[in-house]
N, C-alpha and C positions, 0 to 999 in steps of 0.2 A: 392547446399548449398556445402561449404568449412568447413573442420575438422580444429580445433584449434590444433597447434602442442604441447602444453603443456597440456591442459586438455582433450583434444580428443572430445570436444563437437562440433556436427554438428549443424552449426547456419547460417542461410540465411544473416547475416549482419556482417560476418567476414572482416578483413581487412589484407593487406598486408604491411609489412616492408620491404623494399629493404635496405641493407646496402651497404656501400662505398665499401666493398670485394667483393661484388656482389651476395652475399646471399639474399634469399628471404624467408620471415617467414610470416606464416599465423596465425592469432590471432583471439579469440572471445572477448577479453576484454583488457583493458590497463593493468591490474593487471597480465595477462599472457605474455602481452608483457614485462613487466617490469622484471618478474620474469625469463624470459630468457634472454634478453638482457642488462638490465642494469649491470654497474660495481658494484662490491662488494668493500666497505670499508676496506682497508688493516689493519685497526686498530681495527674497531669495528664489522666489518662483516656484516653491513646493506648494503642493495641496495642503490646506490647512485641514488635519484631521484631528478633531478634539476641539477643544474650547477656543485656542489661537486667542489673539488680543485685537481689538478694535481700537482704534485711535483716530478721531476727526473723520470717522465713516471710512476709514482705512483698514483692510484688513491685512495681518501679519501672523506668521506661524507661532512667534514668541516673543518676549519683551525685547531680547538683543536685536531682531529684527527692526520692531518698531523704534526703539530708540536710534538706530541708524538712521532711519527715514524720515523722523519727524521730530520738531521742537517738542511736541506735547508727549511724544514717545518717551522722554526722559523720565516721566512719572510711570511709567507702566512698569509692571512686575510681573513676574512667571507664577508665583505663589501667593496665595491670600494667607496672611499670618492667622493664627488661630487666637480668637479672643476668649478672655477668661471669664 
């Protein structure tokens, strides 16, 4: 059994996540993985789960937060329009 690096739980069904930078992390749940690895919105402070919005190298949970914190965020949109 491996131990979750966030909560310390010994669990037979842990999983590893390998990052682009070469890091290896062991978790017992997606909740713990999100807690450790998900970026934090620079405006509201919530964890960015999903696509989020990146503007000028800064991460936001949605276009609204990007618009509040960055001049370039005015161009941010939450949804991509479908092309015909």
